[in-house]
MDTraj code that builds the backbone (N, CA, C; nanometers):
import mdtraj as md
import numpy as np

residues = "UNK UNK UNK UNK UNK UNK UNK UNK UNK UNK UNK UNK UNK UNK UNK UNK UNK UNK UNK UNK UNK UNK UNK UNK UNK UNK UNK UNK UNK UNK UNK UNK UNK UNK UNK UNK UNK UNK UNK UNK UNK UNK UNK UNK UNK UNK UNK UNK UNK UNK UNK UNK UNK UNK UNK UNK UNK UNK UNK UNK UNK UNK UNK UNK UNK UNK UNK UNK UNK UNK UNK UNK UNK UNK UNK UNK UNK UNK UNK UNK UNK UNK UNK UNK UNK UNK UNK UNK UNK UNK UNK UNK UNK UNK UNK UNK UNK UNK UNK UNK UNK UNK UNK UNK UNK UNK UNK UNK UNK UNK UNK UNK UNK UNK UNK UNK UNK UNK UNK UNK UNK UNK UNK UNK UNK UNK UNK UNK UNK UNK UNK UNK UNK UNK UNK UNK UNK UNK UNK UNK UNK UNK UNK UNK UNK UNK UNK UNK UNK UNK UNK UNK UNK UNK".split()
xyz = np.array([
    [-0.6467, 17.9017, 6.4994],
    [-0.5202, 17.8651, 6.5509],
    [-0.5351, 17.7668, 6.6661],
    [-0.6451, 17.7757, 6.7327],
    [-0.6708, 17.6807, 6.8391],
    [-0.6767, 17.5400, 6.7857],
    [-0.7276, 17.5206, 6.6698],
    [-0.7357, 17.3882, 6.6097],
    [-0.5982, 17.3333, 6.5791],
    [-0.5101, 17.4229, 6.5287],
    [-0.3749, 17.3788, 6.4984],
    [-0.2999, 17.3419, 6.6257],
    [-0.3312, 17.4158, 6.7359],
    [-0.2655, 17.3880, 6.8607],
    [-0.3051, 17.2491, 6.9096],
    [-0.4312, 17.2132, 6.8963],
    [-0.4770, 17.0822, 6.9396],
    [-0.4153, 16.9728, 6.8546],
    [-0.4006, 17.0051, 6.7269],
    [-0.3374, 16.9059, 6.6402],
    [-0.1927, 16.8872, 6.6818],
    [-0.1257, 16.9953, 6.7154],
    [0.0124, 16.9882, 6.7598],
    [0.0234, 16.9126, 6.8911],
    [-0.0686, 16.9391, 6.9825],
    [-0.0677, 16.8710, 7.1110],
    [-0.1019, 16.7242, 7.0896],
    [-0.2000, 16.6994, 7.0023],
    [-0.2383, 16.5606, 6.9743],
    [-0.1252, 16.4854, 6.9073],
    [-0.0567, 16.5510, 6.8147],
    [0.0559, 16.4865, 6.7472],
    [0.1688, 16.4593, 6.8434],
    [0.1944, 16.5521, 6.9350],
    [0.2989, 16.5346, 7.0348],
    [0.2641, 16.4202, 7.1292],
    [0.1374, 16.4129, 7.1660],
    [0.0938, 16.3063, 7.2551],
    [0.1047, 16.1720, 7.1848],
    [0.0719, 16.1701, 7.0558],
    [0.0836, 16.0460, 6.9792],
    [0.2285, 16.0001, 6.9724],
    [0.3160, 16.0925, 6.9505],
    [0.4573, 16.0590, 6.9433],
    [0.5058, 16.0059, 7.0781],
    [0.4592, 16.0696, 7.1868],
    [0.4970, 16.0251, 7.3205],
    [0.4434, 15.8849, 7.3461],
    [0.3225, 15.8572, 7.3031],
    [0.2639, 15.7247, 7.3175],
    [0.3444, 15.6211, 7.2381],
    [0.3851, 15.6570, 7.1176],
    [0.4642, 15.5644, 7.0363],
    [0.5982, 15.5341, 7.1018],
    [0.6639, 15.6360, 7.1566],
    [0.7921, 15.6160, 7.2239],
    [0.7722, 15.5281, 7.3466],
    [0.6657, 15.5555, 7.4230],
    [0.6379, 15.4760, 7.5422],
    [0.6066, 15.3312, 7.5049],
    [0.5283, 15.3128, 7.3983],
    [0.4936, 15.1776, 7.3537],
    [0.6191, 15.1028, 7.3088],
    [0.7070, 15.1705, 7.2357],
    [0.8313, 15.1080, 7.1911],
    [0.9175, 15.0706, 7.3109],
    [0.9224, 15.1592, 7.4110],
    [1.0002, 15.1320, 7.5314],
    [0.9445, 15.0112, 7.6053],
    [0.8092, 15.0057, 7.6180],
    [0.7468, 14.8900, 7.6835],
    [0.7715, 14.7625, 7.6047],
    [0.7699, 14.7707, 7.4716],
    [0.7942, 14.6537, 7.3881],
    [0.9363, 14.6026, 7.4092],
    [1.0331, 14.6962, 7.4173],
    [1.1707, 14.6561, 7.4399],
    [1.1876, 14.5955, 7.5786],
    [1.1202, 14.6516, 7.6771],
    [1.1276, 14.5948, 7.8109],
    [1.0644, 14.4561, 7.8113],
    [0.9599, 14.4353, 7.7352],
    [0.8963, 14.3042, 7.7261],
    [0.9908, 14.2023, 7.6654],
    [1.0636, 14.2411, 7.5617],
    [1.1615, 14.1516, 7.4989],
    [1.2739, 14.1218, 7.5975],
    [1.3197, 14.2261, 7.6652],
    [1.4273, 14.2080, 7.7632],
    [1.3856, 14.1150, 7.8758],
    [1.2636, 14.1308, 7.9237],
    [1.2207, 14.0438, 8.0338],
    [1.2004, 13.9009, 7.9851],
    [1.1535, 13.8847, 7.8594],
    [1.1377, 13.7491, 7.8041],
    [1.2738, 13.6819, 7.7891],
    [1.3723, 13.7563, 7.7399],
    [1.5080, 13.7023, 7.7258],
    [1.5627, 13.6655, 7.8637],
    [1.5401, 13.7531, 7.9613],
    [1.5856, 13.7258, 8.0979],
    [1.5214, 13.6002, 8.1546],
    [1.3914, 13.5832, 8.1309],
    [1.3218, 13.4641, 8.1796],
    [1.3782, 13.3378, 8.1145],
    [1.4028, 13.3444, 7.9841],
    [1.4577, 13.2279, 7.9134],
    [1.5980, 13.1940, 7.9655],
    [1.6787, 13.2967, 7.9896],
    [1.8122, 13.2717, 8.0440],
    [1.8037, 13.2100, 8.1832],
    [1.7085, 13.2578, 8.2634],
    [1.6884, 13.1977, 8.3957],
    [1.6491, 13.0511, 8.3833],
    [1.5608, 13.0186, 8.2884],
    [1.5201, 12.8795, 8.2674],
    [1.6391, 12.7925, 8.2272],
    [1.7213, 12.8440, 8.1362],
    [1.8403, 12.7704, 8.0923],
    [1.9340, 12.7476, 8.2111],
    [1.9551, 12.8507, 8.2905],
    [2.0414, 12.8381, 8.4082],
    [1.9887, 12.7343, 8.5067],
    [1.8567, 12.7352, 8.5304],
    [1.7983, 12.6358, 8.6205],
    [1.8111, 12.4953, 8.5627],
    [1.7972, 12.4817, 8.4314],
    [1.8139, 12.3510, 8.3669],
    [1.9554, 12.2985, 8.3804],
    [2.0522, 12.3845, 8.3612],
    [2.1930, 12.3444, 8.3767],
    [2.2199, 12.3023, 8.5203],
    [2.1657, 12.3779, 8.6144],
    [2.1859, 12.3452, 8.7554],
    [2.1228, 12.2101, 8.7891],
    [2.0014, 12.1849, 8.7397],
    [1.9361, 12.0551, 8.7636],
    [2.0183, 11.9421, 8.7030],
    [2.0678, 11.9631, 8.5807],
    [2.1497, 11.8605, 8.5144],
    [2.2767, 11.8318, 8.5919],
    [2.3434, 11.9359, 8.6399],
    [2.4662, 11.9172, 8.7178],
    [2.4361, 11.8429, 8.8481],
    [2.3246, 11.8740, 8.9110],
    [2.2878, 11.8051, 9.0345],
    [2.2598, 11.6578, 9.0075],
    [2.1936, 11.6285, 8.8950],
    [2.1643, 11.4894, 8.8606],
    [2.2922, 11.4114, 8.8318],
    [2.3864, 11.4731, 8.7610],
    [2.5144, 11.4075, 8.7331],
    [2.5901, 11.3824, 8.8630],
    [2.5931, 11.4826, 8.9502],
    [2.6605, 11.4671, 9.0784],
    [2.5982, 11.3566, 9.1615],
    [2.4668, 11.3492, 9.1627],
    [2.3990, 11.2439, 9.2382],
    [2.4293, 11.1070, 9.1783],
    [2.4328, 11.0976, 9.0459],
    [2.4670, 10.9713, 8.9798],
    [2.6076, 10.9257, 9.0143],
    [2.7020, 11.0189, 9.0156],
    [2.8399, 10.9858, 9.0518],
    [2.8490, 10.9396, 9.1967],
    [2.7759, 11.0072, 9.2851],
    [2.7769, 10.9664, 9.4259],
    [2.7227, 10.8250, 9.4422],
    [2.6160, 10.7927, 9.3706],
    [2.5571, 10.6586, 9.3795],
    [2.6549, 10.5535, 9.3273],
    [2.7205, 10.5799, 9.2140],
    [2.8174, 10.4852, 9.1587],
    [2.9354, 10.4659, 9.2529],
    [2.9825, 10.5728, 9.3144],
    [3.0929, 10.5630, 9.4093],
    [3.0533, 10.4751, 9.5273],
    [2.9322, 10.4917, 9.5760],
    [2.8855, 10.4104, 9.6890],
    [2.8794, 10.2620, 9.6512],
    [2.8402, 10.2329, 9.5265],
    [2.8359, 10.0935, 9.4811],
    [2.9768, 10.0342, 9.4804],
    [3.0719, 10.1061, 9.4224],
    [3.2099, 10.0576, 9.4159],
    [3.2684, 10.0438, 9.5564],
    [3.2439, 10.1419, 9.6399],
    [3.2938, 10.1381, 9.7772],
    [3.2370, 10.0169, 9.8510],
    [3.1100, 9.9889, 9.8325],
    [3.0485, 9.8718, 9.8948],
    [3.1089, 9.7427, 9.8448],
    [3.1351, 9.7353, 9.7132],
    [3.1972, 9.6149, 9.6569],
    [3.3356, 9.5909, 9.7169],
    [3.4144, 9.6955, 9.7289],
    [3.5486, 9.6825, 9.7860],
    [3.5392, 9.6400, 9.9323],
    [3.4470, 9.6999, 10.0050],
    [3.4330, 9.6644, 10.1465],
    [3.3842, 9.5209, 10.1650],
    [3.3086, 9.4705, 10.0680],
    [3.2578, 9.3338, 10.0791],
    [3.3618, 9.2293, 10.0384],
    [3.4685, 9.2711, 9.9736],
    [3.5728, 9.1748, 9.9366],
    [3.6283, 9.1116, 10.0627],
    [3.6417, 8.9831, 10.0628],
    [3.7025, 8.9199, 10.1794],
    [3.8527, 8.9433, 10.1756],
    [3.9152, 8.9236, 10.2892],
    [4.0584, 8.9520, 10.3023],
    [4.1413, 8.8699, 10.2029],
    [4.1045, 8.7452, 10.1793],
    [4.1781, 8.6616, 10.0846],
    [4.1765, 8.7191, 9.9444],
    [4.0628, 8.7726, 9.9040],
    [4.0525, 8.8351, 9.7707],
    [4.1398, 8.9589, 9.7618],
    [4.1450, 9.0334, 9.8705],
    [4.2296, 9.1535, 9.8713],
    [4.3767, 9.1160, 9.8578],
    [4.4197, 9.0133, 9.9324],
    [4.5600, 8.9686, 9.9246],
    [4.5893, 8.9201, 9.7830],
    [4.5006, 8.8385, 9.7284],
    [4.5189, 8.7864, 9.5929],
    [4.5352, 8.9016, 9.4934],
    [4.4459, 9.0004, 9.5026],
    [4.4520, 9.1145, 9.4095],
    [4.5820, 9.1926, 9.4258],
    [4.6221, 9.2158, 9.5478],
    [4.7448, 9.2936, 9.5705],
    [4.8669, 9.2225, 9.5138],
    [4.8759, 9.0912, 9.5350],
    [4.9921, 9.0161, 9.4874],
    [4.9897, 9.0035, 9.3353],
    [4.8762, 8.9717, 9.2791],
    [4.8694, 8.9463, 9.1351],
    [4.8708, 9.0719, 9.0494],
    [4.8478, 9.1900, 9.1076],
    [4.8544, 9.3143, 9.0316],
    [4.9812, 9.3924, 9.0604],
    [5.0700, 9.3389, 9.1416],
    [5.1942, 9.4080, 9.1742],
    [5.2961, 9.3868, 9.0618],
    [5.3569, 9.4947, 9.0141],
    [5.4518, 9.4865, 8.9022],
    [5.5728, 9.3989, 8.9340],
    [5.6169, 9.3995, 9.0591],
    [5.7354, 9.3215, 9.0965],
    [5.7056, 9.1716, 9.1013],
    [5.5782, 9.1336, 9.0972],
    [5.5412, 8.9924, 9.1126],
    [5.4700, 8.9366, 8.9893],
    [5.4913, 8.9976, 8.8729],
    [5.4194, 8.9530, 8.7525],
    [5.4521, 8.8105, 8.7127],
    [5.5717, 8.7642, 8.7410],
    [5.6082, 8.6274, 8.7026],
    [5.5829, 8.5261, 8.8148],
    [5.5349, 8.5740, 8.9286],
    [5.5119, 8.4851, 9.0435],
    [5.3892, 8.3979, 9.0215],
    [5.3949, 8.2788, 9.0731],
    [5.2822, 8.1847, 9.0714],
    [5.2456, 8.1597, 9.2171],
    [5.1553, 8.2421, 9.2690],
    [5.1227, 8.2368, 9.4118],
    [4.9757, 8.2021, 9.4305],
    [4.9508, 8.1024, 9.5141],
    [4.8150, 8.0684, 9.5559],
    [4.7909, 8.1331, 9.6915],
    [4.6698, 8.1837, 9.7118],
    [4.6343, 8.2488, 9.8371],
    [4.5185, 8.1704, 9.8981],
    [4.5377, 8.1243, 10.0224],
    [4.4334, 8.0491, 10.0920],
    [4.4082, 8.1143, 10.2275],
    [4.2825, 8.1474, 10.2548],
    [4.2485, 8.2032, 10.3855],
    [4.2358, 8.0908, 10.4864],
    [4.2931, 8.1143, 10.6016],
    [4.2856, 8.0188, 10.7122],
    [4.1955, 8.0803, 10.8193],
    [4.2006, 8.0300, 10.9378],
    [4.1189, 8.0833, 11.0467],
    [4.1822, 8.2064, 11.1103],
    [4.0973, 8.2870, 11.1699],
    [4.1404, 8.4031, 11.2500],
    [4.2270, 8.5017, 11.1728],
    [4.1997, 8.5220, 11.0446],
    [4.2713, 8.6226, 10.9670],
    [4.4076, 8.5805, 10.9164],
    [4.4423, 8.4532, 10.9304],
    [4.5708, 8.4057, 10.8775],
    [4.5540, 8.3743, 10.7292],
    [4.6598, 8.3970, 10.6535],
    [4.6579, 8.3667, 10.5108],
    [4.7782, 8.2790, 10.4781],
    [4.7562, 8.1784, 10.3946],
    [4.8619, 8.0873, 10.3504],
    [4.9032, 8.1277, 10.2096],
    [5.0322, 8.1517, 10.1893],
    [5.0875, 8.1813, 10.0572],
    [5.1675, 8.0599, 10.0136],
    [5.1325, 8.0048, 9.8974],
    [5.2011, 7.8862, 9.8469],
    [5.2309, 7.9098, 9.6988],
    [5.3526, 7.8773, 9.6575],
    [5.3889, 7.8914, 9.5176],
    [5.5330, 7.9304, 9.4997],
    [5.5625, 7.9863, 9.3821],
    [5.7001, 8.0236, 9.3507],
    [5.7079, 8.1702, 9.3114],
    [5.8186, 8.2316, 9.3489],
    [5.8490, 8.3692, 9.3118],
    [5.9887, 8.3725, 9.2523],
    [6.0223, 8.4793, 9.1853],
    [6.1482, 8.4876, 9.1111],
    [6.2721, 8.4856, 9.2010],
    [6.2691, 8.5608, 9.3105],
    [6.3891, 8.5722, 9.3935],
    [6.3495, 8.6122, 9.5348],
    [6.4498, 8.6358, 9.6174],
    [6.4255, 8.6702, 9.7582],
    [6.3507, 8.8032, 9.7711],
    [6.3830, 8.8997, 9.6851],
    [6.3151, 9.0292, 9.6910],
    [6.1656, 9.0122, 9.6603],
    [6.1316, 8.9319, 9.5597],
    [5.9915, 8.9068, 9.5263],
    [5.9229, 8.8302, 9.6391],
    [5.9952, 8.7390, 9.7001],
    [5.9442, 8.6629, 9.8138],
    [5.9052, 8.7575, 9.9276],
    [5.9980, 8.8470, 9.9632],
    [5.9710, 8.9439, 10.0699],
    [5.8560, 9.0363, 10.0341],
    [5.8490, 9.0770, 9.9077],
    [5.7420, 9.1665, 9.8627],
    [5.6053, 9.0995, 9.8785],
    [5.5929, 8.9749, 9.8377],
    [5.4655, 8.9027, 9.8477],
    [5.4218, 8.8883, 9.9931],
    [5.5155, 8.8506, 10.0796],
    [5.4829, 8.8339, 10.2221],
    [5.4424, 8.9680, 10.2833],
    [5.5149, 9.0757, 10.2503],
    [5.4819, 9.2083, 10.3043],
    [5.3466, 9.2576, 10.2545],
    [5.3173, 9.2374, 10.1260],
    [5.1863, 9.2776, 10.0748],
    [5.0744, 9.2058, 10.1496],
    [5.0915, 9.0768, 10.1712],
    [4.9892, 8.9999, 10.2422],
    [4.9753, 9.0487, 10.3861],
    [5.0857, 9.0660, 10.4537],
    [5.0827, 9.1048, 10.5949],
    [5.0231, 9.2432, 10.6141],
    [5.0421, 9.3324, 10.5178],
    [4.9935, 9.4699, 10.5294],
    [4.8573, 9.4902, 10.4647],
    [4.7807, 9.3856, 10.4500],
    [4.6458, 9.3939, 10.3938],
    [4.5449, 9.3962, 10.5076],
    [4.4464, 9.4827, 10.4970],
    [4.3418, 9.4930, 10.5988],
    [4.2734, 9.3581, 10.6151],
    [4.2596, 9.3129, 10.7385],
    [4.1930, 9.1874, 10.7676],
    [4.2859, 9.0687, 10.7848],
    [4.4151, 9.0886, 10.7620],
    [4.5125, 8.9796, 10.7744],
    [4.5880, 8.9964, 10.9060],
    [4.5880, 8.8893, 10.9862],
    [4.6577, 8.8957, 11.1144],
    [4.7940, 8.8266, 11.1092],
    [4.8084, 8.7247, 11.0208],
    [4.9376, 8.6567, 11.0090],
    [4.9485, 8.5912, 10.8720],
    [5.0730, 8.5610, 10.8343],
    [5.1009, 8.5001, 10.7039],
    [5.1731, 8.3684, 10.7267],
    [5.1217, 8.2624, 10.6666],
    [5.1892, 8.1330, 10.6656],
    [5.2617, 8.1263, 10.5326],
    [5.3931, 8.1272, 10.5377],
    [5.4761, 8.1419, 10.4186],
    [5.5241, 8.0054, 10.3688],
    [5.4696, 7.9624, 10.2565],
    [5.5169, 7.8402, 10.1903],
    [5.5635, 7.8729, 10.0484],
    [5.6220, 7.9897, 10.0321],
    [5.6725, 8.0321, 9.9019],
    [5.8148, 7.9829, 9.8830],
    [5.8476, 7.9513, 9.7594],
    [5.9855, 7.9162, 9.7281],
    [6.0347, 8.0089, 9.6178],
    [6.1637, 8.0351, 9.6210],
    [6.2243, 8.1242, 9.5218],
    [6.2866, 8.0415, 9.4112],
    [6.2640, 8.0836, 9.2885],
    [6.3270, 8.0190, 9.1734],
    [6.4496, 8.1016, 9.1399],
    [6.5649, 8.0386, 9.1456],
    [6.6899, 8.1092, 9.1172],
    [6.7472, 8.0496, 8.9905],
    [6.7903, 8.1356, 8.8977],
    [6.8458, 8.0861, 8.7717],
    [6.9791, 8.0166, 8.7971],
    [7.0237, 7.9353, 8.7014],
    [7.1467, 7.8583, 8.7196],
    [7.2690, 7.9483, 8.7303],
    [7.2643, 8.0704, 8.6689],
    [7.3788, 8.1608, 8.6799],
    [7.3900, 8.2171, 8.8212],
    [7.2766, 8.2314, 8.8884],
    [7.2792, 8.2894, 9.0220],
    [7.3085, 8.1843, 9.1290],
    [7.2904, 8.0600, 9.0969],
    [7.3137, 7.9535, 9.1948],
    [7.4628, 7.9469, 9.2276],
    [7.4903, 7.9183, 9.3513],
    [7.6305, 7.9072, 9.3937],
    [7.6897, 7.7815, 9.3316],
    [7.8108, 7.7924, 9.2832],
    [7.8716, 7.6724, 9.2232],
    [7.8927, 7.5648, 9.3293],
    [7.8781, 7.4422, 9.2863],
    [7.8967, 7.3295, 9.3786],
    [8.0436, 7.3215, 9.4171],
    [8.0709, 7.2820, 9.5404],
    [8.2120, 7.2713, 9.5800],
    [8.2775, 7.1593, 9.5032],
    [8.4104, 7.1685, 9.4772],
    [8.4791, 7.0630, 9.4026],
    [8.4734, 6.9332, 9.4822],
    [8.4693, 6.8204, 9.4130],
    [8.4653, 6.6935, 9.4852],
    [8.5933, 6.6735, 9.5655],
    [8.5794, 6.6091, 9.6778],
    [8.6967, 6.5836, 9.7630],
    [8.7872, 6.4820, 9.6936],
    [8.9131, 6.5041, 9.7090],
    [9.0094, 6.4135, 9.6464],
    [9.0040, 6.2796, 9.7178],
    [8.9920, 6.1755, 9.6408],
    [8.9889, 6.0407, 9.6973],
    [9.1328, 5.9880, 9.7060],
    [9.1625, 5.9151, 9.8095],
    [9.2983, 5.8601, 9.8191],
    [9.3231, 5.7604, 9.7071],
    [9.4461, 5.7574, 9.6589],
    [9.4838, 5.6660, 9.5506],
    [9.5028, 5.5272, 9.6101],
    [9.4373, 5.4236, 9.5602],
    [9.4436, 5.2911, 9.6237],
    [9.5722, 5.2145, 9.5926],
    [9.6853, 5.2580, 9.5669],
    [9.8075, 5.1844, 9.5369],
    [9.8611, 5.1259, 9.6558],
])
top = md.Topology()
chain = top.add_chain()
for i, resn in enumerate(residues, 1):
    res = top.add_residue(resn, chain, resSeq=i)
    for name in ("N", "CA", "C"):
        top.add_atom(name, md.element.get_by_symbol(name[0]), res)
traj = md.Trajectory(xyz[None], top)
């Protein structure tokens, strides 16, 4: 009976070893999965940091380009991209000491005022020399006064 007892103890120990080995194997799989997930997470984080750095660099390039624009270019862009001035034909000339000369034609008085205000409110502009003229349609023009009656020469 002692032999059977050892077999029983040996069989029980074998079963315990198998359960322990299976448990260790599962923990090994779990830790491998965890490591892979950590690697994926670190890769995503590195990628996001690289994208963010790329965006920051591009923003700095654009910001530098805008800052390098001279005041005349800024005035030109503001006037020529304004919806109220799409039909305007305006030339922009930089003068000395931050003055800008506006020369050309605009549709009406409102467009005229808009062009002058855009120029005056542009960074780097100290004054506006206004040589703009307004084009008024014939319907809007004031009718000419009637001719004066001439005396009858009888």
